[in-house]
N, C-alpha and C positions, 0 to 999 in steps of 0.2 A: 642640390646641397645634400651631403650625406648625415648631416647632423641636425637634429630637430628638438624643440623645446621638451625639457623633462628627461633628456638622455643624460647617462653618466659618461664623462668624457675623461681622457689624459692628456695632458699636455706633451707634445712631443719634443719641442726646442724652446730656447729662450730661457729667461731668467727662472720661470716657473716651471721648468722641466720636470716632469715625473708627477707633478700635482693632479690630484683628481677633483672633480667637482660636478655639479649638476648644472646644466644649461638653463639660464633664466630666460632668455628671449634671443633670437636670430634676427640678424639683419641682412636679407637676402640681397638687396641691391649692392651692398659693399662686401658682402661673401664673409662677414664676421658673426661672431657670437659672444654673447655675455654670459660668462660661467661664474657661479657663486664662488668665491674665495680665492680666483684666480686673476692676475694682472690687476691687483688694487693699487689705487692711486689715493693720495691724500688731498682733501680739498678743504680749503679754509673759509667758515662761514663768518659773517659779520653778525653782531647782535642785531636781532629785529625790533626790540623793545629797550627802552631806557632801563638802567639797573640791570640788564642782562649781559652775560658774558658770551664772546663770540666762542666759537668751537672748531676743532678739525676732526672731520669725518673721513672715513675711508670708503671709496666706490670702487665697484668692479668695472673696469673698462672693457670695452670690446677686444677680442683677440680673433687674429685670422682663423679661418676655418680649417686652413690648409696645415695648420700647426696643431690641430686636434684629431683624435682619434677616439672611437668608442671603447670605452673600458670594458665593457662586457657585452658579447654579441650573442644575442637571444635567436 
């Protein structure tokens, strides 16, 4: 795969086209990568204890490596 953890990449296609981010980790078997700030989805969490409120958090989901390109080639 042409992308590895720690690289700065830019998204080539999709809803997040043009966004840049740093690769958090790579899933080699599926050919995907998780990029910080790209392909964010909302997840609803239940309250874990009594008298606590539930919350909505955003999680970066994997994106296909073919849709990513290195932002700066060194």
